[in-house]
N, C-alpha and C positions, 0 to 999 in steps of 0.2 A: 723322250721316247724310251720305252722299256723294251729290251731285246733279249731273246733267248738264242744262244749259240749252240748248234748241234753238230758234232763231228766226232768220229771214233778216234781220231788222232788227238792226243792231249796237247801235242805241240801246236797243231793248227787251232784247236780251241783256244789255247792261250794267246796265240798270235792275233787271232780275230778279236778276242776279248780285249786285249791290250790296246789295239788300234781303236776299237769302238769307244772304250772308256776315256780316251784322250779327247773326245768330242764332248763339250759341255752339255749338248742337247741329248746325249745318249747315255742310258744306264743299262748295263748288262745285268739282268735280274736273275740269270741262271745259265747253266750249261747242261748238256746231256750228251751221252756217248752213243746213242742210237735213237731211232725213231720211236720206239716203244717208250723209252724213258722220256723223250721229248713230249709225247702226247700227254703223259701224266703231269709233267711240269707245266705245260701250257694250261691245263685245267687248274692247276694249283696257283700259278703265278700271274696269269692273265697278261702276257706280254703284248706290246703293240705291234711287234714284228718278230719274225723268226728267220735266222740264217741257218740253212740246213745243208749238210753234206749229202751227197747222193749215195756213195758206196759205203755202207756201214753194215756190220753184222746184226743179227737178230731181226731188225726191221730197217730196211734201207730208206733213203729219203723219198724215193718215188712212192713206196707203199705208205709212208707216213703222210705225204701230201694228199694222197687219195683219201685217207681216213680224216685228215684235218679238214678237207673241203666239205665233208659231210657234217662235221661238228662246228667248225668255225669258217664259214664260207668267205668271209671278208678279211680274215687275218692275213696281212701281207707276208709272203714267204719268198725269200731269195735263196736259190740253191747255189752251192759251190761245186764245181767239177773241173776236171782237166778239159782242155780244148781240143784234144786229139783223139782220134779213133773212138773207142768205146765211151770215153768220157763225154764227147760231143753228142753222141747219139743218146746217152743217158740224160744229158741236159735237156735235149729236145723232148724226151719221154716225160721228164719231170714237169716241163712246161705244159705238155699235153694233159698231164694229171692234175694241173691246177696251180703250179708254182707261178708266181707273178713275174719273176725275172731270174737272170742267171749271172753269176760272176765267176770268172776263171780263178781256179786255185793258183796260188803263187808257184811259178815254175823255177824261180831263181832261189833255190833253197840254200845256196851258198852265201846269200846276202840277206840278212834279217831286215836291214833298212829298205832294201829293194822290195822285199815281200810285204813289209808294212805299208810302203808307199803305194804299191799296187792295190792292196785291200782298201786303203783309205780313199784312193782316187776313184775306184770302181764301186765299192760297196756302200760307203757312207751316203753319197748323193742318191743312190737308188733307194736305200732304206728311207731316207727323209722324204723323197718324192712319193713313195708308196704309202707311207703313213699319212702324209698330208692329204693324198687322194682319198684314203680310207676314212679319215676323220672330217673331211670337207674343209680343212683349214691348214694352217701352218703346222709343221711337225714340232 
């Protein structure tokens, strides 16, 4: 499965990329720092799924999902956001815009292993299930 990782934080892009690359069934084909760059990379790279942050400059994840649904209606998109306050309402808005699922951003920034574990346990199974549904078979 080929995945594009989109987040304005280089630290989070790297964290998510490292976790995904440890799974032998997943290849991170690219990264992007905002929704506008992501849309260009999706067209160029043809990923099987996208992991997208919500709060980004230039074009946020919600705007990018809206555009993406017009051009790639079946491409699985999992959004990343915080689970509190504004982040939770933004996640709901992203789902309403067409995102397929939501994963909480790591909140334990003091522990890299804890952050990696959270991403691996939440994100990887969702990506595999969504890609399998989209392709009509195993991921």
